ROSE-4610 file (N, C-alpha, C; in Angstrom, 1 decimal, always signed):
// ROSE-4610
residu = [M/M/M/T/T/T/E/E/E/V/V/V/R/R/R/K/K/K/E/E/E/R/R/R/P/P/P/E/E/E/L/L/L/K/K/K/G/G/G/V/V/V/R/R/R/Q/Q/Q/F/F/F/L/L/L/V/V/V/E/E/E/E/E/E/E/E/E/G/G/G/M/M/M/G/G/G/T/T/T/V/V/V/E/E/E/V/V/V/I/I/I/L/L/L/I/I/I/I/I/I/V/V/V/V/V/V/L/L/L/V/V/V/G/G/G/L/L/L/V/V/V/V/V/V/I/I/I/F/F/F/K/K/K/D/D/D/Q/Q/Q/I/I/I/T/T/T/K/K/K/I/I/I/V/V/V/N/N/N/N/N/N/L/L/L/F/F/F/D/D/D/R/R/R/I/I/I/T/T/T/S/S/S/Q/Q/Q/T/T/T/G/G/G/K/K/K/I/I/I]
num = [1/1/1/2/2/2/3/3/3/4/4/4/5/5/5/6/6/6/7/7/7/8/8/8/9/9/9/10/10/10/11/11/11/12/12/12/13/13/13/14/14/14/15/15/15/16/16/16/17/17/17/18/18/18/19/19/19/20/20/20/21/21/21/22/22/22/23/23/23/24/24/24/25/25/25/26/26/26/27/27/27/28/28/28/29/29/29/30/30/30/31/31/31/32/32/32/33/33/33/34/34/34/35/35/35/36/36/36/37/37/37/38/38/38/39/39/39/40/40/40/41/41/41/42/42/42/43/43/43/44/44/44/45/45/45/46/46/46/47/47/47/48/48/48/49/49/49/50/50/50/51/51/51/52/52/52/53/53/53/54/54/54/55/55/55/56/56/56/57/57/57/58/58/58/59/59/59/60/60/60/61/61/61/62/62/62/63/63/63/64/64/64/65/65/65]
x = [+1.0/+0.0/+1.1/+0.7/+1.6/+0.5/+1.5/+1.3/+1.5/+0.2/+0.4/+0.8/+1.6/+2.4/+1.5/+0.6/-0.1/+1.4/+1.4/+2.3/+2.0/+2.4/+2.4/+2.3/+1.0/+1.2/+2.2/+2.9/+3.7/+5.4/+5.0/+6.5/+6.7/+5.5/+4.8/+5.8/+6.0/+6.5/+8.1/+8.4/+10.4/+10.7/+9.6/+9.9/+9.7/+8.8/+8.7/+9.8/+10.4/+11.9/+12.9/+12.8/+14.6/+14.7/+13.0/+12.9/+13.3/+13.0/+13.4/+14.0/+15.2/+16.3/+17.3/+17.8/+18.6/+20.1/+20.1/+21.6/+22.3/+23.5/+23.8/+23.1/+23.4/+23.4/+24.5/+24.8/+26.0/+26.5/+25.9/+26.4/+26.3/+26.3/+26.7/+28.5/+28.8/+29.9/+30.2/+30.4/+31.1/+31.2/+30.7/+30.7/+31.5/+31.9/+32.4/+33.7/+34.1/+35.2/+35.9/+35.1/+35.4/+35.7/+34.8/+35.3/+37.0/+37.7/+38.4/+39.9/+39.8/+40.9/+40.5/+39.6/+40.1/+40.7/+40.4/+40.9/+42.9/+43.2/+44.4/+44.6/+44.3/+45.2/+45.1/+44.8/+44.8/+46.2/+45.7/+46.6/+48.1/+48.6/+49.3/+50.5/+51.0/+52.1/+52.4/+51.6/+51.0/+50.4/+50.0/+49.7/+51.4/+52.2/+53.4/+54.2/+54.6/+55.5/+55.3/+53.9/+53.1/+53.5/+53.3/+53.7/+54.9/+55.8/+57.4/+58.0/+57.2/+57.2/+57.1/+56.2/+55.9/+56.7/+57.1/+58.3/+59.7/+59.9/+61.1/+61.5/+59.5/+60.2/+59.9/+59.2/+59.2/+60.4/+61.1/+62.6/+63.4/+63.6/+64.3/+64.4/+62.8/+62.7/+62.3/+63.0/+63.0/+64.0/+65.0/+66.6/+66.8/+65.3/+65.2/+64.9/+64.3/+63.3/+64.0]
y = [-1.2/+0.1/+1.1/+2.2/+3.1/+4.6/+5.3/+6.4/+7.9/+8.2/+9.3/+10.5/+11.5/+12.2/+13.9/+14.8/+15.4/+16.9/+17.9/+19.3/+19.5/+20.3/+20.5/+21.5/+22.6/+24.7/+24.8/+24.8/+26.1/+25.7/+24.3/+23.8/+24.3/+24.8/+25.2/+26.2/+27.2/+28.6/+28.3/+27.1/+26.8/+26.6/+25.8/+24.4/+24.8/+25.5/+26.9/+27.8/+28.2/+29.5/+28.5/+27.6/+26.3/+26.3/+26.0/+25.8/+26.4/+27.7/+29.0/+29.5/+29.3/+30.2/+29.2/+30.4/+30.0/+30.1/+30.6/+31.0/+32.5/+32.6/+34.1/+35.1/+35.9/+37.1/+37.4/+39.2/+39.4/+40.3/+41.1/+41.8/+40.6/+39.4/+38.7/+38.4/+38.0/+38.0/+39.2/+39.9/+41.3/+41.5/+41.3/+41.8/+40.1/+39.2/+38.4/+38.3/+39.2/+39.4/+40.3/+41.1/+42.9/+42.1/+41.4/+40.9/+39.8/+39.3/+38.2/+39.2/+40.6/+41.1/+41.8/+42.9/+43.5/+42.4/+41.0/+39.8/+40.1/+39.8/+39.6/+40.9/+42.0/+43.5/+43.2/+43.6/+43.0/+42.1/+41.2/+40.0/+39.6/+40.6/+40.5/+39.5/+40.6/+40.5/+38.3/+38.4/+36.9/+36.1/+36.1/+35.3/+35.3/+36.0/+35.5/+35.1/+35.5/+35.0/+33.3/+33.3/+31.6/+30.7/+31.4/+30.4/+30.5/+31.9/+31.4/+30.5/+30.3/+28.6/+27.9/+27.9/+26.0/+26.2/+26.9/+26.9/+26.4/+26.8/+26.5/+25.4/+24.6/+23.7/+22.6/+22.7/+22.0/+22.0/+23.2/+23.1/+22.0/+22.4/+21.5/+19.9/+19.5/+18.0/+17.3/+18.2/+17.4/+16.9/+16.7/+16.7/+14.8/+15.2/+13.4/+12.9/+12.9/+12.1/+11.3]
z = [-0.1/-0.2/+0.4/-0.9/-1.0/-0.5/+0.7/+1.1/+0.6/+0.1/-0.7/+0.6/+0.2/+1.7/+0.7/+1.8/+1.7/+1.8/+1.3/+1.5/+2.5/+3.7/+4.9/+4.4/+4.4/+4.6/+4.5/+5.5/+5.9/+5.5/+4.9/+4.5/+2.6/+2.6/+0.5/+0.1/+0.9/+0.6/+0.5/+1.5/+1.2/+0.8/+0.0/-0.7/-2.7/-2.8/-3.4/-3.8/-2.5/-2.6/-3.2/-2.5/-2.6/-4.5/-5.0/-6.2/-7.4/-6.9/-7.5/-8.2/-6.7/-6.5/-7.8/-8.5/-9.5/-9.7/-8.6/-8.5/-7.4/-7.6/-7.4/-7.9/-7.5/-8.7/-8.3/-9.6/-9.6/-8.7/-7.8/-6.3/-5.7/-5.7/-4.3/-4.9/-6.1/-6.3/-5.9/-6.5/-6.1/-4.9/-4.1/-2.4/-1.5/-2.6/-1.7/-2.1/-3.7/-4.4/-3.5/-3.0/-2.5/-0.8/+0.1/+1.0/+1.0/+0.1/-0.1/-0.5/-1.4/-1.6/-0.3/+0.6/+1.7/+2.7/+2.5/+3.8/+3.4/+1.8/+1.6/+1.7/+1.6/+1.8/+3.5/+4.3/+5.9/+5.6/+5.9/+5.9/+4.5/+4.2/+3.4/+3.5/+4.7/+5.5/+6.2/+6.6/+7.2/+6.0/+5.1/+4.2/+3.8/+3.2/+2.7/+3.3/+4.6/+5.2/+5.4/+5.7/+5.6/+4.8/+3.4/+1.7/+1.5/+2.0/+2.0/+3.5/+4.0/+5.2/+4.5/+3.6/+3.1/+2.1/+0.8/+0.3/+0.2/+2.1/+2.2/+2.8/+3.4/+4.0/+2.8/+2.0/+0.6/-0.2/-0.5/-1.1/+0.0/+0.8/+2.1/+2.7/+1.7/+2.3/+1.1/-0.5/-1.3/-1.7/-0.5/-0.7/-0.2/+1.3/+1.9/+1.2/-0.4/-0.8/-1.7]
């Protein structure tokens, strides 16, 4: 016996919203890019130190292989 599910009225709006969403808009993408660029500018020195440290470790450990 197959049970037929009836959609609850309070979930109908949520389901419609999820189905109708087509993706991110241009404004959202621009805001994400602006935030990322801002973080890179603020933490530029720390990021540079981390990347240089990683490359130094990779370079020093390649001789061990």
